[in-house]
C-alpha positions in Angstrom: -7.0 16.1 -21.7 -9.2 19.0 -20.7 -12.1 16.6 -19.8 -9.8 14.4 -17.7 -8.5 17.5 -15.8 -12.1 18.5 -15.2 -12.8 15.0 -13.9 -9.8 15.2 -11.5 -11.1 18.4 -9.9 -14.7 17.1 -9.8 -13.5 14.2 -7.8 -11.1 16.2 -5.7 -13.8 18.8 -4.7 -16.1 16.4 -2.9 -15.9 13.9 -0.1 -19.2 12.2 -1.0 -18.7 8.8 -2.6 -22.0 9.2 -4.5 -20.8 12.4 -6.2 -17.4 10.9 -7.0 -19.0 7.8 -8.6 -21.5 10.0 -10.5 -18.6 12.0 -12.0 -16.8 8.8 -13.1 -20.0 7.4 -14.6 -20.5 10.6 -16.7 -16.8 10.4 -17.8 -16.7 6.7 -18.8 -20.1 7.0 -20.5 -18.8 9.6 -23.0 -15.0 9.2 -23.2 -13.3 7.5 -26.1 -12.3 4.0 -25.3 -8.5 4.7 -25.2 -9.0 7.8 -23.1 -11.1 5.7 -20.7 -8.4 3.1 -20.5 -5.8 5.7 -19.6 -8.1 7.3 -17.0 -8.6 3.9 -15.3 -4.8 3.4 -15.4 -4.2 6.6 -13.5 -7.2 6.6 -11.2 -6.5 3.0 -9.9 -3.0 4.1 -8.8 -1.0 2.7 -11.6 1.9 4.9 -12.7 4.3 5.5 -15.5 7.8 5.3 -14.2 9.1 8.7 -13.1 10.1 10.2 -16.4 12.0 13.2 -15.2 14.1 13.8 -12.0 12.4 16.4 -9.8 15.7 18.4 -9.7 15.4 19.0 -13.4 11.8 20.2 -13.0 12.7 22.5 -10.2 15.6 24.0 -12.1 13.6 24.7 -15.2 10.7 26.2 -13.2 13.1 28.5 -11.4 14.6 29.5 -14.8 11.2 30.1 -16.6 9.7 31.9 -13.6 12.8 34.0 -13.2 12.9 33.2 -9.5 15.7 32.9 -7.0 16.1 29.4 -5.7 15.3 30.4 -2.1 12.0 31.9 -3.1 11.0 28.7 -5.0 11.8 26.8 -1.8 9.7 29.1 0.3 6.8 28.8 -2.1 7.2 25.0 -2.0 7.2 25.0 1.8 4.0 27.1 1.9 2.2 25.1 -0.8 3.4 21.6 0.3 3.1 20.0 -3.2 5.8 20.2 -5.9 3.4 19.7 -8.8 1.1 22.5 -7.6 4.0 24.8 -6.7 5.4 24.5 -10.3 2.0 25.0 -11.8 1.5 28.2 -9.9 4.9 29.7 -10.5 5.2 28.9 -14.3 4.3 31.6 -16.8 0.7 31.7 -18.0 -0.2 29.7 -21.1 0.2 31.4 -24.4 -2.5 29.3 -26.1 -4.6 26.2 -25.3 -3.7 22.7 -26.2 -6.6 20.6 -27.6 -5.7 16.9 -27.4 -7.5 13.9 -26.1 -6.1 12.2 -23.0 -4.6 9.3 -24.9 -3.0 11.7 -27.5 -1.7 13.8 -24.7 -0.1 10.9 -22.8 1.5 9.6 -26.0 2.8 12.9 -27.4 3.5 14.9 -24.3 4.2 12.4 -21.5 5.6 9.1 -22.7 7.5 10.9 -25.4 9.7 12.6 -22.8 11.6 9.3 -22.2 15.2 9.3 -23.2 15.3 12.9 -24.5 18.6 14.8 -24.2 18.6 17.5 -21.5 18.3 20.3 -24.2 15.4 18.5 -26.0 13.7 17.7 -22.7 13.8 21.3 -21.5 12.4 22.5 -24.8 9.6 19.9 -24.8 8.6 20.8 -21.2 8.6 24.5 -21.9 6.5 24.0 -25.0 3.9 21.8 -23.2 3.7 24.1 -20.2 3.1 27.1 -22.5 0.0 25.4 -23.8 -1.7 24.5 -20.5 -3.6 26.5 -18.0 -2.8 26.2 -14.2 -5.1 23.2 -13.6 -3.8 21.4 -16.6 -0.2 22.1 -15.6 -0.9 20.7 -12.2 -2.2 17.4 -13.5 0.6 17.2 -16.1 3.2 17.7 -13.4 1.6 15.0 -11.3 1.8 12.6 -14.3 5.5 13.2 -15.1 6.6 13.0 -11.5 4.8 9.8 -10.7 2.8 11.6 -8.0 -0.7 11.4 -9.5 -3.2 10.7 -6.7 -6.8 11.7 -6.2 -9.4 10.9 -3.6 -11.0 8.0 -5.2 -10.6 4.3 -4.3 -10.4 1.4 -6.8 -13.7 0.2 -5.5 -15.4 3.5 -6.5 -13.8 3.3 -10.0 -14.9 -0.4 -10.2 -18.5 0.5 -9.2 -18.7 3.3 -11.8 -17.5 0.9 -14.6 -20.0 -1.7 -13.4 -22.8 0.8 -13.8 -21.6 1.9 -17.2 -21.2 -1.7 -18.5 -24.1 -3.3 -16.7 -21.9 -6.0 -15.2 -21.3 -7.0 -11.6 -18.6 -5.1 -9.8 -16.8 -8.4 -8.9 -16.4 -9.2 -12.7 -14.9 -5.7 -13.3 -12.6 -6.0 -10.3 -11.3 -9.3 -11.5 -10.6 -8.0 -15.0 -8.7 -5.0 -13.6 -6.3 -7.2 -11.7 -2.8 -8.0 -12.9 -0.6 -6.3 -15.6 -2.3 -4.6 -18.5 -1.6 -1.7 -20.9 -4.1 1.1 -21.5 -5.5 0.8 -25.0 -8.8 0.9 -26.9 -9.1 -2.9 -27.0 -8.4 -3.2 -23.3 -11.3 -0.9 -22.4 -13.6 -2.5 -24.9 -12.9 -6.0 -23.5 -13.2 -4.7 -19.9 -16.8 -3.6 -20.4 -17.8 -6.3 -22.9 -20.3 -8.6 -21.2 -19.4 -11.4 -23.6 -15.7 -11.2 -23.0 -14.1 -14.1 -21.1 -11.2 -13.8 -18.6 -8.6 -15.5 -20.7 -5.4 -14.0 -19.3 -3.5 -16.8 -17.7 -1.5 -14.6 -15.3 -4.5 -12.7 -13.9 -5.0 -12.9 -10.1 -8.3 -12.5 -8.3 -9.1 -9.4 -6.3 -7.9 -10.0 -2.7 -10.5 -10.4 0.0 -9.6 -8.3 3.0 -10.6 -8.6 6.7 -12.0 -5.8 8.9 -10.4 -5.0 12.2 -12.7 -6.2 15.0 -13.7 -3.2 17.1 -15.6 -5.1 19.9 -15.2 -8.2 22.0 -15.1 -11.3 19.7 -17.8 -12.9 21.8 -20.3 -10.4 20.2 -19.9 -12.5 17.0 -22.2 -15.2 18.4 -21.8 -18.9 18.5 -18.1 -19.8 18.3 -18.8 -23.0 16.4 -19.7 -21.0 13.3 -16.2 -19.5 13.1 -12.7 -20.7 12.2 -9.5 -19.3 13.5 -5.9 -18.9 12.2 -2.8 -16.9 13.0 -2.5 -13.5 11.4 0.9 -13.9 9.8 3.4 -11.0 9.5 4.5 -11.3 5.9 3.5 -10.3 2.4 0.0 -11.2 1.2 0.2 -12.9 -2.1 -1.5 -15.2 -4.6 0.2 -18.1 -6.3 -1.2 -18.9 -9.8 -0.4 -22.1 -11.7 -2.0 -22.2 -15.1 -0.9 -23.9 -18.4 2.5 -24.8 -17.0 3.3 -21.3 -15.8 3.7 -19.9 -12.3 2.8 -16.3 -11.3 3.2 -14.8 -7.8 1.2 -11.6 -7.2 1.5 -9.3 -4.2 -1.6 -7.6 -2.8 -0.3 -4.4 -4.4 -0.7 -6.1 -7.8 3.0 -6.4 -8.3 4.4 -9.5 -10.0 7.0 -10.8 -7.6 7.7 -14.3 -9.0 11.4 -13.7 -9.6 12.0 -12.3 -6.1 10.9 -15.6 -4.5 12.4 -18.3 -6.7 12.1 -21.0 -4.1 8.3 -20.4 -3.9 8.0 -20.4 -7.7 9.9 -23.6 -7.9 7.7 -25.4 -5.4 4.5 -23.9 -7.1 5.6 -25.3 -10.5 4.7 -28.7 -9.2 1.1 -27.7 -8.4 -1.6 -28.9 -10.8 -2.7 -26.5 -13.5 -5.7 -24.4 -12.8 -4.7 -23.7 -9.1 -4.7 -20.4 -7.3 -3.6 -20.2 -3.7 -4.1 -17.2 -1.4 -1.7 -16.8 1.5 1.3 -15.1 3.0 5.0 -15.1 2.1 7.1 -15.4 5.3 10.7 -15.4 6.1 10.9 -19.0 7.4 14.0 -20.9 8.6 14.4 -24.2 10.4 10.6 -24.5 10.9 10.2 -21.1 12.5 8.9 -17.7 11.3 11.6 -15.0 11.2 10.9 -11.4 12.0 9.4 -9.2 9.2 12.6 -7.2 9.2 14.4 -10.2 7.7 11.8 -10.5 5.0 12.3 -6.8 4.1 15.8 -7.8 2.9 14.1 -9.8 0.2 11.3 -7.4 -0.8 13.3 -4.7 -2.6 15.6 -7.1 -4.5 14.9 -8.1 -8.1 18.1 -10.2 -8.3 18.2 -12.7 -5.5 21.7 -14.2 -4.9 22.7 -17.4 -3.2 23.7 -15.7 0.1 20.3 -14.0 0.6 18.5 -17.2 -0.3 20.5 -19.0 2.4 20.3 -16.2 5.0 16.6 -15.4 4.5 14.7 -18.4 3.0 11.0 -18.0 2.6 7.9 -20.1 2.7 4.3 -19.6 1.4 1.7 -20.1 4.2 -1.5 -20.8 2.3 -4.8 -20.1 3.9 -7.2 -20.3 1.0 -7.8 -22.1 -2.3 -9.8 -19.9 -4.7 -9.3 -21.7 -8.0 -9.2 -25.5 -8.4 -9.1 -27.5 -11.6 -9.4 -24.3 -13.5 -12.7 -23.4 -11.8 -13.3 -20.3 -9.8 -14.5 -21.7 -6.4 -14.7 -18.4 -4.5 -18.4 -18.8 -3.9 -17.9 -22.2 -2.2 -17.9 -22.1 1.6 -14.6 -21.5 3.4 -14.9 -24.9 5.0 -15.1 -26.7 1.6 -12.2 -24.6 0.2 -10.1 -25.5 3.2 -10.7 -29.2 2.8 -9.5 -29.0 -0.8 -6.5 -27.0 0.3 -5.6 -29.6 2.9 -6.0 -32.3 0.3 -3.6 -30.5 -2.0 -0.9 -29.6 0.4 -1.0 -31.9 3.4 1.6 -34.7 3.1 -0.1 -38.1 2.7 -3.5 -36.6 2.1 -3.8 -37.5 -1.5 -1.0 -40.0 -2.3 -3.1 -41.6 -5.1 -3.1 -38.4 -7.2 0.2 -37.7 -8.8 -0.5 -34.0 -9.2 -1.1 -33.7 -5.5 1.9 -35.8 -4.5 4.2 -33.7 -6.8 2.9 -30.5 -5.2 4.1 -31.3 -1.7 7.0 -29.1 -0.5 8.1 -27.6 2.8 8.0 -24.2 1.0 4.3 -24.5 0.5 2.5 -24.8 3.8 -1.1 -24.8 5.1 -1.9 -22.2 7.7 -3.0 -24.3 10.7 -6.5 -24.0 11.9 -6.7 -23.1 15.6 -9.1 -24.7 18.0 -11.0 -23.1 20.9 -14.2 -24.2 22.7 -15.1 -20.7 23.9 -14.2 -17.1 23.3 -12.2 -16.9 26.5 -9.9 -19.6 25.2 -9.5 -17.7 22.0 -8.4 -14.7 23.9 -5.7 -16.8 25.5 -4.5 -17.8 22.1 -4.4 -14.2 20.9 -2.2 -13.2 23.9 0.4 -15.7 22.6 0.7 -13.9 19.3 3.7 -11.7 20.0 5.8 -14.6 21.4 5.0 -16.6 18.2 6.0 -13.6 16.0 2.5 -13.3 14.5 0.3 -10.2 14.4 -2.8 -11.7 16.1 -5.7 -13.8 15.0 -7.9 -14.1 11.9 -11.5 -14.9 12.6 -13.5 -16.2 9.6 -17.0 -17.4 9.2 -16.8 -21.1 8.3 -19.4 -20.9 5.5 -18.1 -17.6 4.1 -17.4 -17.2 0.3 -14.2 -15.5 -0.8 -15.4 -12.0 -1.4 -13.9 -8.9 -3.1 -12.3 -6.0 -1.2 -12.9 -5.3 2.4 -16.4 -6.3 3.5 -17.8 -6.4 7.0 -19.2 -9.5 8.6 -17.3 -12.6 7.4 -13.6 -12.0 7.9 -12.2 -10.2 10.9 -8.6 -9.5 12.1 -7.9 -9.3 15.8 -4.5 -7.8 16.2 -2.4 -7.6 19.3 -2.0 -4.2 20.9 0.9 -2.2 19.6 4.1 -1.5 21.5 4.5 2.0 22.8 7.0 4.4 24.4 6.9 7.9 25.7 9.2 10.2 23.6 10.0 13.9 23.3 9.3 16.1 20.3 12.7 17.3 19.0 12.3 18.2 15.3 9.4 19.3 13.1 8.7 19.9 9.4 5.7 21.3 7.5 3.2 18.8 6.1 1.9 18.5 2.6 -1.4 19.3 0.8 -4.0 21.0 3.0 -1.5 20.9 5.9 1.3 22.6 4.1 1.1 25.7 6.3 1.3 23.7 9.5 4.1 21.7 11.2 2.7 18.2 11.2 5.7 15.9 10.5 7.5 15.2 13.8 10.7 13.6 14.9 10.8 12.1 18.5 13.7 11.2 20.7 14.4 9.2 23.9 17.0 9.8 26.6 20.5 8.3 26.3 23.4 9.4 28.4 21.7 12.7 29.2 20.8 13.6 25.6 17.7 13.0 23.4 18.4 10.6 20.6 16.0 10.4 17.6 14.1 7.1 17.4 11.0 7.7 15.2 9.2 10.0 12.8 5.4 10.2 12.8 2.8 12.5 11.4 -0.5 10.7 12.1 -2.7 10.4 15.2 -3.5 13.9 16.3 -6.8 15.8 15.9 -6.9 19.1 14.0 -7.1 21.0 17.3 -4.1 19.1 18.7 -2.2 19.8 15.5 -2.8 23.5 15.8 -1.7 23.4 19.4 1.5 21.6 18.6 2.1 23.9 15.6 1.9 27.0 17.8 4.4 25.4 20.3 6.8 24.7 17.5 6.7 28.2 16.2 7.3 29.7 19.6 10.1 27.2 20.6 12.2 26.8 17.5 15.9 26.7 18.4 17.4 26.2 14.9 16.4 25.8 11.2 17.9 23.4 8.8 16.2 24.0 5.4 12.5 22.9 6.0 13.4 21.3 9.4 13.1 23.1 12.7 14.8 21.9 15.9 12.4 22.4 18.7 13.0 23.1 22.4 12.2 19.9 24.3 9.0 20.4 26.1 6.3 18.1 24.7 6.0 14.4 25.5 4.0 12.0 23.2 3.1 8.4 23.5 4.3 6.7 20.3 2.7 3.4 19.2 4.4 1.0 16.8 4.0 -2.5 15.5 7.5 -3.9 15.7 11.1 -3.1 16.6 14.5 -4.2 15.3 18.2 -3.5 15.5 19.3 -1.1 12.7 22.9 0.1 12.2 21.6 2.7 9.8 19.8 4.6 12.6 21.7 6.8 15.1 19.9 5.1 18.0 20.7 1.6 16.6 17.0 0.8 16.6 14.2 1.1 14.0 10.5 0.9 14.9 7.8 -0.2 12.4 4.7 1.9 11.6 5.2 4.5 14.3 2.2 6.8 15.0 1.1 9.2 17.7 -1.2 7.6 20.3 -1.6 10.7 22.4 0.0 13.8 23.9 1.3 13.1 27.4 0.4 16.4 29.0 0.8 14.8 32.4 4.4 13.9 31.9 7.5 16.1 32.1 10.2 15.5 29.5 12.5 14.1 32.2 10.1 11.1 32.6 10.2 10.2 28.9 11.6 6.8 28.1 15.2 5.9 27.6 17.0 4.1 24.8 17.7 1.3 27.3 14.0 0.9 27.9 13.4 0.9 24.2 16.0 -1.8 23.7 14.3 -3.9 26.3 11.3 -4.2 23.9 13.6 -6.1 21.5 13.0 -9.2 23.6 9.3 -9.0 22.7 9.9 -9.4 19.0 
């Protein structure tokens, strides 16, 4: 455990990728196999389910630290991180605990499940008393499900590739899907002779880069292919040995949430993996993403939701065919096979293909344009067609790993925007815990400002300091950590989508709001109204 905590702070103390990777290489080269497996589990964003409610942890910290509740809250507001606040306020360790990471997780973390309140408090107190401040911090992160550190899965993958002597793409593939940390898992992960025998395992998703310049800069248009950028859930469908698995891009197995897709995929030939997008799709038309959200959080899908929000899988790539990994084949060739598989009448002589056909499994249409100007006209149609923009893919590109520049680009439509007034503010977290960086914005309705969005990203450090100073000087009321602010600052708020929402006071919810700029040129009286915001609903 001590070595893992040291690794955490080594990674956290630098912004240089090379130093992060070097620290990981040193750790994996010397750590016991089971410790390495658990480290990979946590470093790649996998989590144990929250073992303990935060209210229990707060109460016990207050009791052990002999603190009034208000002082704990003040400390939390200042620090901005619950795990760190508790680590700083708890009594110093009586003696040091000497366990490996795997031993610690088994005996001090997983063992907390299903304990009575009395036994839980005793176990926590005992563990805290054996950890220094840094170890308490990491332990608290693990038991609250909030463990995060500044390292991407790609950096972890590259470090493991260096330790094992294998290609990063092989390591990335072996890390996909569901697995449990164990000695055998790690040994198989770094074994050059180990095959990929797990039938449910998806491939690493290939991601597109946003295009930052005019598409014409990409060169000869005939070398590229074009599709709509669908507004759904990126997913892979796997059909192997008679079983169907549907994986989201977040590596969550979602087969049971989309039974109509799974049923259609059951008729695919074995040894098939499709990449595409799950869409809310009814009567031949794409439904707004807000409708799909009604399906996302449900593990049990009833008849009503199946009827109200049916879904389809829009396939845009075929990455395994006949049990063979075909990711290195050119996109044009993979697409021909995809069309052969899913286009009605394209392969009537093959029973496996004929059985696979279903309105629920569709091929993303390829768009045609003779020149870049024509492509721009297509892109301008995106919002009316309820898509996010265009995908631009090099016709001879392989299916890569992660987000690589050069072959796949996404050309999204410009976001919607409104001018809104700052009305509430709250302190941020982490390094911004001492500053007011989480904002609530309102628009005018019948002479009053109605809240319509919360946002915390988009400002420079200098702008954050300016807004923070304004908030402190113009606070009207305090409600716990929230300050009501005297209206005086107008911001342009950008967002990706808009929908009706009875759960919001305004009756409207916006999707992915962020701050585009401070409108220093605009008085609050000229901020937008709720009526103007509602008019954007027609653009959905």
